[in-house]
C-alpha positions as CSV (number, residue, x, y, z in Angstrom):
1,X,130.1,115.9,94.8
2,X,129.3,112.7,92.9
3,X,126.7,110.8,90.9
4,X,126.2,107.0,91.3
5,X,124.7,104.8,88.6
6,X,123.8,101.2,88.8
7,X,123.0,99.7,85.4
8,X,121.5,96.1,85.3
9,X,123.6,95.1,88.4
10,X,123.3,91.5,89.5
11,X,124.9,89.3,92.2
12,X,124.7,85.6,91.8
13,X,126.5,83.5,94.5
14,X,128.3,80.3,93.6
15,X,125.4,78.1,94.8
16,X,123.1,79.9,92.3
17,X,121.3,82.1,94.9
18,X,120.5,85.6,93.6
19,X,121.5,88.3,96.0
20,X,120.5,91.2,93.6
21,X,118.8,90.8,90.2
22,X,119.0,93.4,87.3
23,X,119.1,96.4,89.6
24,X,119.2,99.8,87.9
25,X,118.9,103.3,89.4
26,X,121.0,106.5,89.5
27,X,121.7,108.9,92.4
28,X,122.2,112.6,91.8
29,X,124.6,114.9,93.6
30,X,123.5,115.5,97.1
31,X,120.6,113.0,97.0
32,X,119.6,110.9,99.9
33,X,118.4,107.5,98.5
34,X,117.1,104.8,100.8
35,X,117.0,101.1,100.0
36,X,114.2,99.4,102.0
37,X,112.7,95.9,102.1
38,X,112.3,92.8,104.3
39,X,115.2,90.7,105.4
40,X,117.0,89.0,102.6
41,X,115.6,91.2,99.9
42,X,119.1,92.3,98.6
43,X,119.4,95.8,100.0
44,X,122.6,95.2,102.0
45,X,124.1,93.2,99.1
46,X,123.5,96.2,96.8
47,X,125.1,98.6,99.2
48,X,128.2,96.3,99.6
49,X,128.6,96.1,95.8
50,X,128.6,99.9,95.6
51,X,131.2,99.9,98.4
52,X,133.3,97.3,96.6
53,X,133.0,94.7,99.4
54,X,130.9,92.4,97.2
55,X,131.9,91.4,93.7
56,X,129.5,92.3,90.9
57,X,128.4,89.3,88.8
58,X,127.1,91.4,85.9
59,X,126.2,94.9,85.1
60,X,128.0,98.3,85.4
61,X,128.6,100.4,88.4
62,X,129.7,104.0,87.8
63,X,130.7,106.8,90.2
64,X,131.0,110.2,88.5
65,X,130.6,108.5,85.1
66,X,133.6,106.2,85.7
67,X,133.0,102.4,85.9
68,X,134.3,101.1,89.2
69,X,133.4,97.4,89.0
70,X,137.0,96.4,89.4
71,X,138.2,99.4,91.5
72,X,139.4,98.6,95.1
73,X,137.1,100.0,97.9
74,X,139.8,102.4,99.1
75,X,140.0,104.0,95.6
76,X,136.2,104.6,95.2
77,X,136.1,107.8,97.2
78,X,133.3,106.4,99.4
79,X,132.8,106.3,103.2
80,X,130.7,103.7,105.0
81,X,128.9,103.8,108.3
82,X,128.1,100.4,109.7
83,X,125.4,99.1,112.0
84,X,128.0,98.1,114.6
85,X,129.7,101.5,114.7
86,X,133.1,99.8,114.3
87,X,135.0,102.1,116.6
88,X,138.4,101.3,118.1
89,X,137.7,100.7,121.8
90,X,141.3,101.6,122.9
91,X,141.3,105.0,121.1
92,X,139.8,108.2,122.3
93,X,137.1,109.8,120.1
94,X,139.6,112.3,118.8
95,X,141.9,109.5,117.6
96,X,138.9,107.4,116.2
97,X,138.0,110.4,114.0
98,X,141.6,111.0,113.0
99,X,142.5,107.4,112.2
100,X,141.4,107.3,108.5
101,X,143.3,110.5,107.8
102,X,146.4,109.2,109.5
103,X,146.2,106.2,107.1
104,X,146.3,108.7,104.2
105,X,149.4,110.3,105.8
106,X,147.8,113.6,105.9
107,X,149.7,116.5,107.7
108,X,148.9,116.8,111.4
109,X,147.6,120.3,111.1
110,X,145.1,119.4,108.4
111,X,144.0,116.3,110.4
112,X,143.3,118.5,113.4
113,X,141.4,121.0,111.3
114,X,139.2,118.2,109.7
115,X,138.6,116.5,113.1
116,X,137.5,119.9,114.7
117,X,135.1,120.5,111.8
118,X,133.5,117.1,112.0
119,X,133.3,117.4,115.8
120,X,131.6,120.8,115.4
121,X,129.1,119.5,112.9
122,X,128.2,116.5,115.1
123,X,128.4,118.2,118.5
124,X,131.2,116.0,119.7
125,X,133.6,118.8,121.0
126,X,133.0,117.9,124.7
127,X,133.6,114.2,124.3
128,X,136.8,114.2,122.1
129,X,138.9,112.8,124.9
130,X,136.6,110.0,126.0
131,X,136.8,106.4,124.8
132,X,133.9,104.5,123.2
133,X,133.0,102.6,126.4
134,X,132.2,106.0,128.0
135,X,129.7,107.0,125.3
136,X,126.0,106.5,124.9
137,X,124.7,104.7,121.8
138,X,123.8,107.9,120.2
139,X,127.2,109.4,120.8
140,X,128.9,106.3,119.4
141,X,126.8,106.6,116.3
142,X,127.8,110.2,115.8
143,X,131.4,109.3,116.2
144,X,131.0,106.6,113.5
145,X,129.5,109.3,111.3
146,X,132.3,111.7,112.1
147,X,134.9,109.2,111.0
148,X,133.1,109.1,107.6
149,X,132.7,112.9,107.4
150,X,136.4,113.7,108.0
151,X,137.3,111.9,104.8
152,X,135.1,114.2,102.8
153,X,134.1,111.4,100.5
154,X,132.1,111.7,97.2
155,X,129.5,109.2,98.5
156,X,128.3,108.1,101.9
157,X,127.0,104.5,102.4
158,X,125.0,103.7,105.5
159,X,124.0,100.2,106.5
160,X,121.2,100.2,109.1
161,X,123.1,102.7,111.3
162,X,120.3,103.2,113.7
163,X,119.2,99.6,114.3
164,X,121.1,99.3,117.6
165,X,119.4,102.3,119.2
166,X,116.3,102.5,121.3
167,X,113.1,103.8,119.7
168,X,113.3,107.4,121.1
169,X,117.0,107.8,120.1
170,X,116.3,106.4,116.6
171,X,113.8,109.2,116.0
172,X,116.3,111.8,117.2
173,X,119.1,110.4,115.1
174,X,117.0,110.2,112.0
175,X,116.5,113.9,112.2
176,X,120.2,114.5,112.9
177,X,121.5,112.4,110.0
178,X,119.1,114.1,107.6
179,X,120.2,117.5,108.7
180,X,123.9,116.6,108.5
181,X,123.5,115.0,105.1
182,X,121.8,118.1,103.7
183,X,124.4,120.4,105.3
184,X,127.2,118.4,103.6
185,X,125.4,117.9,100.3
186,X,127.0,114.4,99.8
187,X,125.1,111.7,97.8
188,X,124.0,109.1,100.4
189,X,122.9,105.5,99.9
190,X,121.1,104.4,103.1
191,X,119.9,100.8,103.9
192,X,117.1,100.0,106.3
193,X,114.4,97.5,106.9
194,X,112.3,100.1,108.7
195,X,109.8,101.7,106.2
196,X,109.1,104.6,108.6
197,X,112.8,105.4,108.6
198,X,112.9,105.2,104.9
199,X,109.8,107.4,104.3
200,X,111.0,110.1,106.8
201,X,114.6,110.3,105.6
202,X,114.8,109.6,101.9
203,X,114.5,112.1,99.0
204,X,113.7,108.9,97.1
205,X,113.0,105.4,98.3
206,X,113.7,102.1,96.5
207,X,111.7,99.1,97.6
208,X,113.2,95.7,97.1
209,X,111.7,92.2,97.4
210,X,113.4,88.9,96.7
211,X,116.4,90.5,95.0
212,X,114.3,92.6,92.6
213,X,113.5,96.3,92.6
214,X,109.8,96.8,93.0
215,X,109.5,100.6,92.8
216,X,111.7,103.7,93.2
217,X,110.1,107.0,93.8
218,X,109.6,109.9,96.3
219,X,108.1,108.8,99.6
220,X,104.7,110.4,98.9
221,X,104.4,108.8,95.4
222,X,105.2,105.4,96.9
223,X,102.5,105.9,99.4
224,X,99.9,107.4,97.1
225,X,100.7,105.3,93.9
226,X,102.2,101.9,94.8
227,X,103.0,99.8,91.7
228,X,101.9,96.6,93.3
229,X,100.4,94.9,96.3
230,X,103.8,94.4,97.9
231,X,104.7,98.1,97.9
232,X,101.1,99.0,99.0
233,X,101.3,96.7,102.0
234,X,104.9,97.4,102.9
235,X,104.7,101.2,102.8
236,X,102.5,102.7,105.5
237,X,102.0,102.3,109.2
238,X,99.5,101.0,110.0
239,X,99.4,99.1,106.7
240,X,96.9,99.5,103.9
241,X,93.7,97.6,104.5
242,X,93.4,94.9,101.7
243,X,90.2,92.9,100.9
244,X,89.0,90.7,98.1
245,X,86.0,91.8,96.1
246,X,84.2,91.4,92.8
247,X,83.5,94.4,90.6
248,X,80.4,94.7,88.5
249,X,79.9,97.7,86.1
250,X,76.6,99.3,85.2
251,X,75.5,102.5,83.4
252,X,76.2,104.8,86.3
253,X,79.4,103.3,87.7
254,X,80.2,100.0,89.4
255,X,79.3,97.9,92.5
256,X,82.2,96.5,94.4
257,X,80.8,93.5,96.2
258,X,82.6,91.9,99.1
259,X,81.3,89.6,101.8
260,X,77.7,90.7,102.4
261,X,78.4,94.4,101.6
262,X,78.7,96.6,98.6
263,X,80.6,99.8,97.9
264,X,79.2,101.8,95.1
265,X,81.8,103.5,92.8
266,X,80.2,106.2,90.6
267,X,81.6,107.1,87.1
268,X,83.7,109.8,88.5
269,X,85.6,107.3,90.7
270,X,85.9,104.6,88.0
271,X,87.2,107.1,85.5
272,X,90.2,107.5,87.8
273,X,91.0,103.8,87.1
274,X,89.9,103.2,83.4
275,X,91.5,99.7,83.3
276,X,89.1,98.6,86.0
277,X,86.5,98.0,83.2
278,X,88.6,95.1,82.0
279,X,88.0,93.4,85.4
280,X,84.2,93.5,85.1
281,X,82.7,90.6,87.0
282,X,86.1,89.5,88.2
283,X,87.6,89.2,91.6
284,X,90.2,91.9,92.5
285,X,92.0,93.1,95.7
286,X,91.0,96.6,96.8
287,X,92.9,98.7,99.3
288,X,92.0,101.5,101.7
289,X,94.4,103.5,103.8
290,X,93.4,103.8,107.5
291,X,93.1,107.6,107.1
292,X,90.6,107.2,104.3
293,X,88.1,105.6,106.7
294,X,85.9,107.9,108.8
295,X,83.7,107.6,111.8
296,X,80.2,108.0,110.4
297,X,78.9,109.7,113.5
298,X,81.5,112.5,113.1
299,X,82.1,112.9,109.4
300,X,80.5,115.6,107.3
301,X,78.4,114.5,104.3
302,X,80.5,113.9,101.2
303,X,79.2,112.4,97.9
304,X,82.4,110.4,97.5
305,X,81.8,108.6,100.9
306,X,80.3,105.1,101.0
307,X,79.2,103.3,104.1
308,X,80.3,99.9,105.4
309,X,79.6,98.0,108.6
310,X,82.3,96.7,110.9
311,X,82.8,95.4,114.4
312,X,85.3,97.1,116.7
313,X,87.8,94.6,118.1
314,X,90.4,96.9,119.7
315,X,91.0,100.6,120.3
316,X,94.4,102.2,120.6
317,X,94.0,105.7,122.0
318,X,97.2,107.6,121.1
319,X,96.2,111.1,122.2
320,X,96.2,112.8,118.8
321,X,94.2,110.0,117.3
322,X,92.5,106.6,117.9
323,X,93.5,103.5,115.9
324,X,90.3,101.5,115.5
325,X,90.9,97.8,114.8
326,X,87.8,96.2,113.3
327,X,86.6,93.0,111.7
328,X,84.5,93.0,108.6
329,X,82.5,90.4,106.7
330,X,84.9,89.9,103.8
331,X,87.8,87.9,102.6
332,X,91.2,89.4,103.4
333,X,93.4,90.2,100.3
334,X,95.9,87.5,101.0
335,X,98.6,86.8,98.4
336,X,102.1,85.4,98.6
337,X,103.4,89.0,98.8
338,X,101.1,89.8,101.7
339,X,102.2,86.6,103.5
340,X,105.8,87.6,103.2
341,X,105.2,91.1,104.7
342,X,103.0,89.6,107.5
343,X,105.8,87.2,108.4
344,X,108.4,90.0,108.4
345,X,106.1,92.1,110.7
346,X,105.3,89.1,113.0
347,X,101.6,89.2,112.1
348,X,101.4,85.8,110.3
349,X,99.1,84.2,112.9
350,X,96.7,87.1,112.6
351,X,96.8,87.0,108.8
352,X,96.2,83.3,108.5
353,X,93.4,83.5,111.1
354,X,91.6,85.7,108.6
355,X,92.1,83.3,105.7
356,X,89.0,81.5,104.6
357,X,86.6,82.5,107.5
358,X,85.1,85.6,105.8
359,X,86.1,87.8,108.7
360,X,88.9,90.1,107.6
361,X,90.7,92.5,109.9
362,X,91.3,96.2,109.3
363,X,92.4,99.5,110.9
364,X,91.0,103.0,110.7
365,X,92.4,106.3,112.0
366,X,89.7,108.1,113.9
367,X,89.9,111.5,115.7
368,X,90.5,111.3,119.5
369,X,86.9,112.5,120.2
370,X,85.4,109.4,118.5
371,X,83.2,107.6,121.0
372,X,83.1,104.1,119.4
373,X,83.5,101.2,121.8
374,X,85.0,97.8,121.7
375,X,82.7,95.0,120.4
376,X,80.4,97.7,119.0
377,X,79.0,97.3,115.5
378,X,79.7,100.7,113.8
379,X,79.3,102.5,110.5
380,X,82.5,103.4,108.7
381,X,82.6,105.8,105.7
382,X,85.0,105.0,102.9
383,X,86.5,107.8,100.7
384,X,86.1,106.0,97.4
385,X,88.3,108.5,95.5
386,X,91.3,107.3,97.5
387,X,90.8,103.6,97.0
388,X,93.4,101.3,95.5
389,X,92.7,98.4,93.2
390,X,95.0,95.4,92.3
391,X,95.0,92.5,90.0
392,X,94.5,89.5,92.3
393,X,96.6,87.3,90.0
394,X,99.6,89.5,89.2
395,X,99.5,91.9,92.2
396,X,99.9,94.9,89.9
397,X,98.0,98.1,90.6
398,X,95.1,98.9,88.4
399,X,95.7,102.6,87.6
400,X,95.3,103.5,84.0
């Protein structure tokens, strides 16, 4: 069992590029912590510094309260699982699992015992005498994990271990890795670019952008209380709907004006965000999660619901729900952060198509019995108590 602490860790390359900037967080014994963010954000660099594969420019890295900045990787009591599996192709599974123990000159009987235990945990007993070329992707990944498990390290480090698997197998392996990690109770630092993977696996999730930590919290807190526009847009699938609007307070609440429409926020709602008053008659970005938008023809009356008009552009019928893509008379909440996320998700053309034409795109989660049709002008109800508000200049959330 071990704790890991990063205190103001930075990595600056010789050309001046920042790989990681002033990164601080701690991992408790048995915790599963996920680093997530777009390509080039610094998550793999941070993992490699913990592993000792990347030199730390400044700051302090401690494992079990001992600073290990200058400790060799082999002496840090960590085990790493790579994206590429890194199996020896000429060795059988049994020998791949045993290899790190043989390097430690461990007695043969003990090696066999540890290999058998790892094989049992991972369900590898029947393939111990096969070579990697005879294994499926999922089996290779389990062998790579087994080679880490046999060492019984204080800390597991995993660098995008599922990225080479197909979608169905990734879902299966997510569950398996989570169960195995909890069974072993070993602190695990896991890197991924997939926010769904991060949300479903992590006890806590750290979101990085451009070498800086944006927020670290439980998956649900990240989803419900994002610190800024970047986290709000990055976490969630489909993404949060973001629009520009102008807020105008009156004696009973406030009007949020956008395009040719208005959402009324009563005093109960505005009291949830007291700082909103300092934005009176100013432009802000407001956000609505797809599940907080309702089909007006099916929803029950609720005093917190406000009505908006939208045109259906696409319907994705998924069986358990329908994703209703719509356009609305409004300006999309487009900032540099949002552009970066759109580029990462391959949605840049769609985003820029919304810029400046007063027709923003959005997504709603409707029940499968919804009868809305493509190209239809529909009424959508907004749950105002679950809306999010952001400073259009800084991108910070307006909470308090």
